C-alpha positions as CSV (number, residue, x, y, z in Angstrom):
1,X,1.4,25.0,14.2
2,X,1.5,26.4,10.7
3,X,3.7,24.9,8.3
4,X,4.8,26.8,4.9
5,X,3.5,24.6,2.1
6,X,3.3,25.8,-1.5
7,X,2.6,24.6,-5.0
8,X,4.9,26.7,-6.8
9,X,7.3,25.2,-8.9
10,X,9.7,28.2,-8.9
11,X,9.9,28.0,-4.9
12,X,11.5,24.5,-4.9
13,X,14.8,25.0,-3.9
14,X,18.1,23.1,-5.0
15,X,18.4,19.5,-3.1
16,X,20.7,16.4,-3.3
17,X,19.1,13.2,-3.1
18,X,20.8,10.3,-1.5
19,X,22.2,7.6,-3.9
20,X,20.1,4.5,-3.7
21,X,23.4,2.5,-5.1
22,X,25.6,3.8,-2.4
23,X,26.3,1.8,0.7
24,X,26.6,3.1,4.1
25,X,30.3,2.2,3.7
26,X,30.5,4.3,0.4
27,X,30.8,1.3,-1.6
28,X,28.6,1.5,-4.7
29,X,26.5,-1.3,-5.9
30,X,27.1,-2.2,-9.6
31,X,25.3,-5.7,-10.2
32,X,21.9,-7.2,-9.2
33,X,24.0,-9.8,-7.2
34,X,25.4,-6.9,-4.8
35,X,22.0,-5.3,-4.3
36,X,20.5,-7.3,-1.5
37,X,22.9,-5.8,1.3
38,X,21.9,-2.2,0.4
39,X,18.2,-3.1,-0.1
40,X,18.6,-4.1,3.8
41,X,20.3,-0.7,4.6
42,X,17.4,1.1,3.1
43,X,14.7,-0.7,4.6
44,X,16.2,-0.5,8.1
45,X,16.7,3.6,7.2
46,X,12.9,3.6,6.5
47,X,11.8,1.9,9.5
48,X,14.4,4.0,11.8
49,X,13.2,7.5,10.3
50,X,9.8,7.1,8.4
51,X,7.4,4.4,8.9
52,X,8.5,2.8,12.4
53,X,9.6,-0.7,13.4
54,X,7.1,-3.4,14.0
55,X,8.2,-5.2,17.1
56,X,8.4,-9.0,17.2
57,X,5.4,-10.8,18.6
58,X,3.7,-14.1,17.9
59,X,0.3,-14.3,16.2
60,X,-2.0,-16.5,14.8
61,X,-4.5,-15.7,11.6
62,X,-7.6,-17.8,10.9
63,X,-10.6,-17.7,9.0
64,X,-13.7,-18.0,11.3
65,X,-16.7,-17.7,8.7
66,X,-16.8,-17.8,4.9
67,X,-19.5,-17.3,2.2
68,X,-19.3,-17.3,-1.5
69,X,-21.9,-16.4,-4.0
70,X,-22.1,-15.6,-7.7
71,X,-22.6,-12.2,-9.0
72,X,-25.7,-11.4,-11.1
73,X,-23.9,-8.4,-13.1
74,X,-20.7,-10.0,-13.7
75,X,-19.0,-13.4,-14.9
76,X,-17.6,-13.6,-11.3
77,X,-18.2,-15.3,-7.9
78,X,-17.5,-13.2,-4.8
79,X,-16.1,-14.7,-1.5
80,X,-16.1,-12.9,2.0
81,X,-14.3,-14.2,5.2
82,X,-14.5,-13.2,8.4
83,X,-10.4,-13.3,9.7
84,X,-9.1,-13.2,13.3
85,X,-5.7,-12.3,13.8
86,X,-4.8,-13.4,17.4
87,X,-2.1,-12.7,19.6
88,X,-1.3,-13.5,23.7
89,X,-2.5,-10.1,24.0
90,X,-5.6,-10.0,22.2
91,X,-7.2,-10.4,18.7
92,X,-8.8,-8.2,16.1
93,X,-11.4,-9.1,13.2
94,X,-11.4,-8.0,9.6
95,X,-13.7,-8.7,6.5
96,X,-11.9,-9.9,3.5
97,X,-14.0,-9.8,0.2
98,X,-12.6,-11.0,-2.9
99,X,-14.2,-11.1,-6.6
100,X,-12.8,-13.6,-8.9
101,X,-13.5,-14.5,-12.6
102,X,-16.1,-17.2,-12.3
103,X,-14.0,-19.8,-14.3
104,X,-11.1,-19.5,-12.1
105,X,-13.3,-21.6,-9.1
106,X,-11.7,-24.6,-9.1
107,X,-14.5,-26.9,-8.2
108,X,-16.8,-25.5,-11.0
109,X,-19.4,-24.5,-8.5
110,X,-19.4,-20.6,-7.9
111,X,-21.7,-20.8,-4.7
112,X,-19.4,-23.2,-3.0
113,X,-17.9,-22.1,0.2
114,X,-15.2,-24.9,0.4
115,X,-11.7,-23.8,0.3
116,X,-9.5,-26.8,-1.1
117,X,-6.0,-27.6,-0.1
118,X,-3.5,-26.6,-3.0
119,X,-2.2,-29.9,-4.8
120,X,1.5,-30.2,-4.7
121,X,2.8,-28.4,-7.6
122,X,-0.4,-26.7,-8.5
123,X,-0.3,-23.4,-10.3
124,X,-3.8,-21.7,-9.9
125,X,-4.8,-19.3,-12.7
126,X,-5.9,-16.2,-11.3
127,X,-3.8,-13.1,-10.4
128,X,-5.1,-11.0,-7.9
129,X,-5.0,-7.1,-7.2
130,X,-5.2,-6.6,-3.2
131,X,-6.1,-3.3,-2.0
132,X,-7.7,-1.6,1.3
133,X,-10.8,0.2,0.9
134,X,-11.5,3.4,3.0
135,X,-15.3,2.8,3.7
136,X,-16.2,-0.6,3.9
137,X,-16.8,-3.8,1.5
138,X,-20.3,-2.8,1.1
139,X,-19.4,0.2,-0.5
140,X,-17.0,-1.5,-3.0
141,X,-19.7,-3.9,-4.3
142,X,-23.2,-3.1,-4.5
143,X,-24.5,-6.2,-3.3
144,X,-26.8,-6.7,-0.1
145,X,-25.0,-10.0,0.4
146,X,-21.9,-8.3,1.1
147,X,-21.6,-7.9,5.0
148,X,-22.1,-4.5,6.2
149,X,-18.8,-3.3,7.7
150,X,-18.1,-3.1,11.4
151,X,-14.9,-0.9,11.0
152,X,-14.5,2.7,12.0
153,X,-15.1,4.8,8.9
154,X,-14.4,8.5,8.4
155,X,-17.7,10.3,8.5
156,X,-16.6,11.9,5.1
157,X,-17.8,8.8,3.3
158,X,-21.4,8.8,2.2
159,X,-23.6,6.7,4.4
160,X,-21.3,6.8,7.4
161,X,-22.9,8.0,10.7
162,X,-20.8,8.8,13.9
163,X,-18.0,6.9,11.9
164,X,-20.2,3.6,11.3
165,X,-21.6,2.2,8.1
166,X,-25.1,2.1,7.3
167,X,-27.3,0.6,4.5
168,X,-27.1,4.1,2.7
169,X,-23.4,3.6,1.9
170,X,-24.0,0.3,-0.1
171,X,-22.0,0.7,-3.5
172,X,-20.9,4.2,-2.6
173,X,-17.3,3.4,-3.6
174,X,-18.2,1.5,-6.5
175,X,-16.9,4.0,-9.1
176,X,-13.4,3.5,-7.6
177,X,-13.5,-0.2,-8.3
178,X,-14.5,-1.2,-11.8
179,X,-15.3,-4.8,-11.2
180,X,-16.6,-5.4,-14.7
181,X,-13.0,-4.1,-16.0
182,X,-11.2,-5.9,-13.6
183,X,-12.6,-9.5,-13.9
184,X,-12.8,-8.8,-17.9
185,X,-9.1,-8.2,-18.1
186,X,-8.7,-11.8,-16.2
187,X,-7.8,-10.5,-12.5
188,X,-9.5,-10.8,-9.4
189,X,-9.7,-8.2,-6.6
190,X,-9.5,-8.6,-2.9
191,X,-10.0,-5.8,-0.2
192,X,-10.6,-5.2,3.3
193,X,-11.7,-1.8,5.1
194,X,-8.6,-0.2,6.4
195,X,-10.3,0.5,9.5
196,X,-10.5,-3.1,10.3
197,X,-6.6,-3.1,10.9
198,X,-6.2,0.2,12.4
199,X,-9.0,3.1,12.6
200,X,-7.5,6.1,10.9
201,X,-7.6,8.9,13.9
202,X,-4.8,9.7,16.4
203,X,-6.1,7.4,19.4
204,X,-2.9,6.7,21.1
205,X,-2.9,3.6,19.1
206,X,-5.4,2.0,21.8
207,X,-7.2,0.3,18.7
208,X,-6.1,-2.1,15.8
209,X,-3.0,-4.1,15.1
210,X,-0.7,-2.2,17.6
211,X,-2.3,-3.8,20.6
212,X,-1.5,-7.1,19.6
213,X,2.0,-6.5,20.3
214,X,1.3,-6.7,23.7
215,X,2.9,-3.4,24.9
216,X,1.0,-0.1,25.7
217,X,1.8,2.8,23.1
218,X,4.3,4.1,25.7
219,X,6.6,1.0,26.3
220,X,6.8,-0.2,22.5
221,X,10.5,0.3,22.7
222,X,12.8,-0.6,20.0
223,X,13.8,-4.5,20.2
224,X,17.3,-3.8,18.6
225,X,20.6,-4.8,19.7
226,X,22.4,-1.6,21.1
227,X,19.2,0.5,21.2
228,X,19.1,3.2,23.7
229,X,15.3,2.9,23.7
230,X,15.0,6.9,24.2
231,X,11.4,8.0,23.7
232,X,10.1,11.1,22.3
233,X,7.9,13.6,23.6
234,X,5.2,11.7,23.0
235,X,6.0,8.8,25.6
236,X,6.7,6.4,22.4
237,X,10.2,5.5,21.1
238,X,11.5,7.5,17.9
239,X,10.8,4.5,15.7
240,X,7.7,3.1,17.2
241,X,5.4,1.8,14.2
242,X,2.6,3.9,13.3
243,X,-0.7,3.4,11.2
244,X,0.9,2.9,7.8
245,X,3.0,0.4,9.2
246,X,0.2,-1.1,10.8
247,X,-1.8,-1.1,7.9
248,X,1.2,-2.6,5.7
249,X,1.7,-5.2,8.4
250,X,-2.1,-6.3,7.9
251,X,-1.9,-6.3,4.2
252,X,0.9,-9.0,4.8
253,X,-1.5,-10.9,7.0
254,X,-4.3,-10.8,4.2
255,X,-1.7,-12.2,1.9
256,X,-1.4,-14.9,4.0
257,X,-5.0,-15.8,3.7
258,X,-5.1,-15.4,-0.2
259,X,-2.1,-17.7,-0.6
260,X,-4.0,-20.4,1.1
261,X,-7.0,-20.1,-1.5
262,X,-6.2,-22.5,-4.4
263,X,-8.1,-20.3,-6.9
264,X,-5.4,-17.5,-6.4
265,X,-2.0,-17.8,-8.4
266,X,0.6,-17.2,-5.4
267,X,3.0,-15.6,-7.6
268,X,1.0,-13.1,-9.2
269,X,-0.7,-10.9,-6.3
270,X,-0.1,-7.4,-6.6
271,X,-0.7,-4.8,-4.0
272,X,-2.6,-1.4,-5.0
273,X,-3.4,1.7,-3.0
274,X,-4.8,5.2,-3.6
275,X,-3.6,8.2,-1.5
276,X,-2.7,7.3,2.1
277,X,-3.5,3.5,1.1
278,X,-0.5,4.1,-1.9
279,X,1.7,4.9,0.8
280,X,0.7,2.0,2.5
281,X,1.0,-0.3,-0.5
282,X,4.5,0.6,-1.3
283,X,5.7,0.1,2.2
284,X,4.0,-3.1,2.3
285,X,5.4,-4.3,-1.0
286,X,8.7,-3.1,0.0
287,X,9.1,-5.2,3.0
288,X,7.3,-8.2,1.8
289,X,8.8,-9.8,-1.4
290,X,5.8,-12.2,-1.8
291,X,3.9,-9.4,-3.5
292,X,4.4,-9.7,-7.2
293,X,4.3,-5.8,-7.7
294,X,2.7,-2.9,-6.3
295,X,0.6,0.2,-7.7
296,X,0.7,3.7,-6.2
297,X,-2.0,6.0,-7.1
298,X,-1.4,9.5,-5.9
299,X,0.3,8.6,-3.0
300,X,2.2,11.9,-2.4
301,X,4.2,12.8,0.6
302,X,5.3,9.7,2.4
303,X,4.4,7.6,-0.7
304,X,6.0,8.2,-4.0
305,X,6.7,12.1,-4.1
306,X,10.2,13.3,-3.5
307,X,10.2,14.5,0.3
308,X,13.3,17.1,-0.6
309,X,11.1,19.0,-3.0
310,X,8.9,20.3,-0.1
311,X,6.2,20.9,-2.7
312,X,2.4,20.5,-1.7
313,X,2.1,18.4,1.3
314,X,5.5,18.5,3.4
315,X,6.9,16.6,6.4
316,X,5.8,19.4,8.7
317,X,2.0,19.4,7.3
318,X,1.5,15.6,7.1
319,X,2.9,15.0,10.6
320,X,0.8,17.9,12.1
321,X,-2.5,16.7,10.5
322,X,-1.9,12.8,10.8
323,X,0.7,12.4,13.5
324,X,-0.3,8.7,13.9
325,X,0.8,7.6,10.3
326,X,4.5,7.8,10.9
327,X,7.0,7.0,13.5
328,X,7.7,9.9,15.9
329,X,11.1,10.6,14.5
330,X,9.8,11.5,11.1
331,X,8.3,14.7,12.4
332,X,11.7,15.8,13.4
333,X,12.7,16.4,9.8
334,X,9.9,18.8,9.4
335,X,12.5,21.7,9.1
336,X,15.4,19.7,7.8
337,X,14.3,17.4,5.1
338,X,17.7,17.4,3.7
339,X,19.0,15.6,6.9
340,X,16.6,12.6,6.3
341,X,19.0,9.9,5.4
342,X,16.4,8.6,2.7
343,X,13.9,9.9,0.2
344,X,11.4,8.4,-1.6
345,X,12.8,7.1,-4.7
346,X,14.9,4.8,-2.4
347,X,11.5,3.4,-1.4
348,X,10.6,2.7,-5.2
349,X,13.8,1.2,-5.6
350,X,12.9,-1.5,-2.9
351,X,10.4,-3.0,-5.3
352,X,13.1,-3.7,-7.8
353,X,12.8,-5.9,-9.8
354,X,9.1,-6.3,-9.6
355,X,6.6,-4.3,-11.4
356,X,5.8,-0.9,-10.3
357,X,3.4,1.8,-11.7
358,X,3.2,5.0,-10.0
359,X,0.4,7.5,-11.2
360,X,-0.7,11.0,-10.4
361,X,-3.3,13.7,-11.5
362,X,-2.2,17.1,-12.9
363,X,-4.8,18.8,-10.5
364,X,-3.6,17.0,-7.5
365,X,-0.7,19.4,-6.6
366,X,-0.8,18.5,-3.1
367,X,0.6,15.1,-4.1
368,X,3.3,16.7,-6.2
369,X,2.7,15.0,-9.5
370,X,6.3,16.2,-10.8
371,X,7.9,15.0,-7.4
372,X,6.5,11.5,-7.8
373,X,7.6,11.4,-11.7
374,X,11.0,12.4,-10.2
375,X,10.8,9.7,-7.8
376,X,10.6,7.1,-10.5
377,X,13.5,8.7,-12.6
378,X,15.6,8.4,-9.9
379,X,14.8,4.9,-8.6
380,X,15.3,3.6,-12.3
381,X,19.2,3.1,-11.5
382,X,18.2,0.4,-9.0
383,X,15.8,-1.6,-12.0
384,X,18.6,-1.0,-14.5
385,X,20.7,-3.3,-12.3
386,X,18.1,-6.0,-13.2
387,X,18.1,-5.2,-17.1
388,X,15.2,-3.1,-17.1
389,X,15.6,0.3,-19.4
390,X,12.8,1.9,-17.6
391,X,12.7,5.9,-17.5
392,X,15.5,7.8,-18.7
393,X,14.6,11.5,-18.9
394,X,13.8,13.8,-16.1
395,X,10.9,15.5,-17.9
396,X,7.4,13.7,-17.1
397,X,5.5,12.6,-20.0
398,X,2.6,14.7,-21.4
399,X,-0.6,14.2,-19.3
400,X,-2.9,11.5,-20.6
401,X,0.3,9.3,-21.7
402,X,2.6,6.8,-19.8
403,X,6.1,6.1,-19.8
404,X,8.5,3.2,-18.8
405,X,8.2,-0.7,-18.7
406,X,9.1,-2.7,-15.8
407,X,8.6,0.5,-13.6
408,X,6.2,2.8,-15.1
409,X,4.4,6.3,-14.6
410,X,1.5,8.2,-15.9
411,X,-0.3,11.6,-14.9
412,X,-3.8,11.8,-16.1
413,X,-6.2,14.8,-16.1
414,X,-8.3,15.8,-13.2
415,X,-7.9,15.7,-9.4
416,X,-7.5,13.6,-6.5
417,X,-9.0,10.2,-7.2
418,X,-8.6,6.9,-8.6
419,X,-10.6,6.6,-12.1
420,X,-11.3,3.8,-15.0
421,X,-8.6,5.7,-16.9
422,X,-6.3,4.7,-13.9
423,X,-7.3,1.2,-13.8
424,X,-7.4,0.5,-17.5
425,X,-3.7,1.5,-17.4
426,X,-2.8,-0.4,-14.6
427,X,-4.6,-3.6,-15.7
428,X,-2.7,-3.3,-19.3
429,X,0.5,-2.9,-17.5
430,X,-0.1,-6.0,-15.2
431,X,-1.2,-8.3,-18.2
432,X,2.0,-7.3,-19.8
433,X,4.6,-7.5,-16.8
434,X,2.9,-10.7,-15.2
435,X,2.2,-12.6,-18.5
436,X,-1.5,-12.6,-18.3
437,X,-2.9,-14.1,-21.5
438,X,-6.5,-14.9,-21.0
């Protein structure tokens, strides 16, 4: 099906955004104390109409193998863990890699594989940035000791044959992961291949985290009082969770593991994502307030960009090409974006008052840089409830500069990518907002 998409600013029609501070009963939120009920209303609307609802089910997360080794090129130690998430209905396995500055290794031996219990009242020193990767941990860190990914990987990426990693892919993604810059700023980084959680193709949800719920895709009905349980044409309920919701749920399970590591500061774990992982990072942090903040790098439609602008990628285009990312109901708004009860500035508002950074690239028109900035601008009133001045003008800053404080934005030159320029700004922002002093 062909969808009318464009990247012409003169074709953007007038639109009216829903007010993030107006409750469903019409009352206006005027203070931070009054925000939580409105926050729950917005979360519920995004579950119902955009990302889908995760059904309730029991699960257990455990580490089944662990290895730690010092890096030769960086003052850092790497830890890789095999993690199993198990329910009564099956299990999935994932490989978690973290790289922390060596001086945060609490027993003084970077080669130790032992994980200690956190002493009562202990505050670890190392903040961590958690991000899903596209092509396996072996592509992030160019070291043959890193386990070769077992995940499904898009064959677009170097060294991938028939959607499986090969040795030729080692270090292929390291330009997007400047380990030297990250550890030099006093941060650790943790990552998992997104395909470990859910393969990124429309397979009817036969693989990945969705099977842990124990319901076949056509039976994943809403567990909500008063729900009619009406299913969509696909046989799935209109609010069934999609892959973005699955990835976001998985990020919270990875967070569970990181919180058990005494080298990591439990109050300073930030989630970051590029492109579709940017959408995922925002949704994960919106739901799970244990994340200290979020960074969205060129997340576009369904991420930081305003949906109602219909500039670049639209609901129709994204749900046609990637029908598995969202709940089935989201596609119903393809020709009537104005009827959607939420827009993405409300998603950004759900992060308040935590640090939030949104970034665009000037040539990445498909992700709508202006729409991403305007989303930040229209989310600012929520941050002002908590006393942050934030973004106050509707015109984006010049390319290569940033604007904002607790919620910030920049647009760099170039196309769809995450670069050292981006990382340098993110680290500077996080050092300030998380009060990292080393």
